[in-house]
Each structure stands twice: as structure tokens, then as C-alpha cells.
N, C-alpha and C positions, 0 to 999 in steps of 0.2 A: 269369435270372441276370445278364445283361448290364445290364438296367435297374437291378437291385439295386446293382451295383458303381458305376454312374453316380451313383445317388442317394447312396450312401455317400461317394463322392468329393466330391460337391457339399457334403455336410454337413461333411466334413473341411475343405474350402475356407472354408466359412462360419465354422467354429471358428477357423481360422487367421487370417482377416481380423479377426474380433472381438478376437482376442488382440493383433493388430498395432495396432489403434486402438480401445481400449476407451472407453466413455463416461467423462467426468470424474466424480469422486465427487460426491455430492449437494451442491448449494450452491456448487460450484466450476466454473471454466471452464479449458480447456486453453489455454495460451499456447504456440504452436508454436515449436520450436527454430529457430535461425537468427541472423543478424547484426542488430544495431541500433546506433544512435548514442547514446552516453551522454554527458551533460554538454553543454558549450558552449564555443565559442572566442570568445564575445563578451567585451568588456572595458568596464568603467565608466570611460571616458576622462575624463569631466567630474567624477568624484568625487561623483556625485549622491547616492549612498546615505550616505556619510559626512557630506555637507553637511546632510542631513536628520537627522543624529544617530543613524543606524543603526549597528550594531556591526561591519559588514563591507561592503566594496565589493560592488556587484552582480557576480555571476558568479565572485567570487574563489576560492571553493572548489569550483566546478563545472568548472574547466578543467584540462587541455585536453580537448577533445572527443575521444572515441576510439571506434573500432568494435569491438564485442565480440560474441562468439558464446556463446549460451546453449542448452542442450538444452531439450527440451520440459519444461514443469512445469505444475502446477495452482495456481490461486490462488482464494481466496474471492471470490465475486461481491460480497458486502457485508462491511462491517466486522462484527466479532463483536458481537452484541447483548447487552443485559442479560439477556434470557431464557436465551440460550445459556450465558452466564457463570454464571448462577444454578444451572443444572443441574450445572455443573462444581464450584461451591462446595459444593453439597449432596453430590456424589459423593465429594469429596476432603477435605471440611472445611477448604477453603482460605478465608482471610479475605475477606469481601466488600468491595467499594469503600466508602469512607467516606461517599460521597454517598447511599448507600442508607439510611443512618441505621437500620440493622437488618440482619437476615439475608437480607431480600429487597428487591428494588427497589420503589419506590412504584408504585401503580396507574397504568397508562398508559405505563409506561416500557419495556415488554417489547421493542418494536421499535426503541428508541433504541440507538445504539452504546454499548457499555460504555466508561466513561472512569474517570479517577482510578485507573488501574492502572499499576503500575510495569513496567519492562522484564521483571523477573523474574516478575511476575504473568502477563504476556502469554506468556512462554515456557513457564510451567507449564501454562497452559491449552492451548497448542498441542501440547505433548507429551502431555497427557492425551487430546486429540482425535486423536492419531496423525498430527499435522502438525508444522509448524515456522513460525517467522516468515520472511517473504520476505527475501531479500538486497536491498540497495540496487539492484543491477543488475536483479533480477527485478521489483521494484516499478516501477522506471522504465520497463522494457520493457513491462510490462502496461499502464501508463498512456499511453505514447507510441504504441503500435500499430506496424504495419509501415511507416508513412510518417513516423516520427520527428516527431510533432506536438509543439507547445509545450504544449498542454493536451489532456486526453483527448478533448475534443469537436472540436478543430481548432486553428488557429493564431491565432485572435482571441479576446481575453479577453471574457467575457460573464458578468456577475453572475447572470443568470437560469439558467445551466447548473449551478450548484452552491449549496450552503448556505453562503453567504458574506455577511458584514455589509456593507451598502452605506454605512454611516456609521461614524465612528471609535468611537462608543459604540453597541453593539447595542441595538435597541429591546427593550422589555420582553418582547414576544412572540417575539423572535429568540433562538433557542437550538438545541440539538440537534434534529434532525428524524428521523423513522423512516427506517431504511435503505431505499434505493430510491425516495426521494421526488423525485429529480431524474434521471429516466431519460434526459432530453435531454442529460445530461452524461456518458453512458456511454462508456467507452473502446472503440476498435475491436475489442478482444478480448472485450467484453461485461462488463467490470468496472465497477461503479458506485461513486459517491461517493469516487473517488480524490482529488478536490480538494474541500475544504469538509467540513462536518460536524465531523470530528475529525482532528487530526494522527494519524499511525499509526507505531507503533514498527516498525523493521526490525531485522535481525539484526546489522548492522555497527556497529563503533565509528566515531566521527567521525575520519577520517584523510584525508590528502591523496591525491588521485588521482596516478598515476604522472606525473612531470614537471611537477607543479603548482608554480607559482613563488610562491604566497602564503607569507609567512614561516612556518617550521615552528612558531614559538612559538604561533601561533593554533590549533594542533591539540593543545596540551598538555592533559593531564587525561583521565580516562576518561569520555568522553561517548559516548552512543549516538545514532545518527541517527534523527530522526523525519521523515516525509514527508507532503505532501499538504494543508497549510494547514487551518484550522478555521473554524468559524462566527464566531469572535471577530474584532474589528477589529484594526488594526495600529498604533494610536496616533493622536494628534491632529495631523492635517495639513490644509491647505486642501483643498477638494474635489477639485481637479484633481490635486494631489499624492497625495492619498489613493488615488484610483482607479489611478494609476500604480504606487504601491507595492503595492497589492493585486494588480495584474496581474503584477508581477514576482515577487511571493512565491508566487503561485498556479501558476507554471510547474512542469511535472512534473520538471524537473531541479533545482529549488530544494532546498537542504539546510538542515535545522535540527538543532541538537544539544541534548541533554538528559542530565542525570545519570540513570543507570539506576535509581537508588533513588527518584527523584522520581515523583510522580503529579500530574496536573493535570485540571481539569474539561473540557478539550478535547483530551485525548490518549487514543486507544484503539489498536486494531490489527485486522489481518486476518491470516489464515494462508495458508500455501502448502504444497505437497507435491510431492515428486519424482514424475515419471511412472515407473512400474515398468519395468524392462527387459523385453524380449521373453521372456527366459528366466524371469523372475519371473512374467510373465503366463501363460506356458504351464505352468510347473511349481510355481508358488507358493512359490519359495524362491530364495535367492541362489545364483548360479553359483559352484561351488567353483573355487579357483585351481589 
């Protein structure tokens, strides 16, 4: 009898431990809760970006840097693929991306990230999948890792770590690549392709950070943030300048804005999900107030 109760107690402990730290949903990783640094305190003192004809000074909308706390959450390892999005369109009769030229993606595109989707397309998919779009904060934390990196792979820019164009005009064979093609660029939390391949919609409107000093007029209009850079180049600059521009735009804190109704050949998304509370994990429902 004593052995029976010891065994029962051990089983109870195992169930409790499993409920406390369940495995992530399939295709996702857990980003542990805690503090991280978001944004930067750097300043484009020389006016480099504007001198190049870019639309904003470097770092202007990324400051001031602040320490934030986020709870545990899950995020997709990869960007949502054409194959995944196709299943969604078939299940819901949602309109497919224009680039498919029909109800299904072209042969060989199944592992490419889906693009030419609007913010509303992305949120519709996420809701159907039982997920949501990540917030700006979640996206940046998942890319930075616990040591507040400049890039998911470290603090030094490297074209080889992501699907990025090395020249102002991408070569004919330069385009979207199957998700997971650059494992050397994985973030410390195990998230891949956060830089390069496709820009990614996040949940937030393009708004100034608290105590940001860039003139408020620059934030007018309903624009949504996209993160992560894409495979396309960034314009015609001399080689040295081009590499520097790419390095600055590929930083995990870099922000880009876009109208939520627009779609582009290099903009896709990935999903996130809240980690259920202990009560939900034990009893399968929200705790009553």
C-alpha cells in the first residue's frame, strides 16, 4: 500500500510539472518571460540617412531604448508558408494572394513564405489558426534573445546569415527561399528567418515610443509596423554605402511602416500565441473572477 501511494504521488508530481511547463505548440518555440531592451539610444549625428535620400534619420523612431518585461509567449519558428495559407483559404474561402494566379500556389512554392497578403489577411489567418500576430515587443524580443543582440545571430552584420540581396538589384535567381534555409541566422530562442526573406506584419500601429523626440507629424496616418527586412535590395548606392544601409536596416530594432490594406511581394508574417495560465493548463478553462 505504501508503494502504491508513493507511485501515485510521483504520478501527481509528473502531471503537475507537465502542466507547469508544457511543450510549445507544434511549429512554435517558447520565448521565456523576463526583461529585455527594446529600441536604441543611438543617434544619426551626421545626418547620414537623410543625405542618402532616405525618408528618416537612422534610429529616429527606435528611441529611447527602454527595458520592458514580457510574460512567456510562443512564436512560430518560421514565417507562414504558402502551403499553410492554402489550407486556410480552402477551409474559409478566403481570397488567395494575387501572386498565385489562381486558387493554389504554383508548383514548388509550398515552403516559401506566403506574401502579397494584407495586415487583415494575416490577422484572419492567425485567428483561424487559434493564434495572433506578435506585438512589436514580442517580435523584437524573440529576435534579440536574452543578450539584446543587434541581429538574431549576433552583433556583426553578415549577408550569409539571411536571405538578403548583396546588390542593389537582386539577381534573377535571388528571391524568396524556403523557410529554414538559413539556420545559421537563427535567433537565440530558436526562431528562424527573422531577418531577410520577407518583411513581417506585427500587431502594432506605427506610433512613437514613450518619450520619443522625433516630430509627431512623422507618425500621422494609420500605418502598421512591419519588421525584419526582406530579400529585396534597398536602392542604388555605391557598394560601401549599400552594405552599410543594409546592415542598418537589418537590425532587429529597425521599424518600417505600411498601410494595412496594402500587399507586397516581399511582405508576409508569422504568428504568436499566449502561454496558457497554470489554471488553464490544469483545468482547461479561464479562471473565474
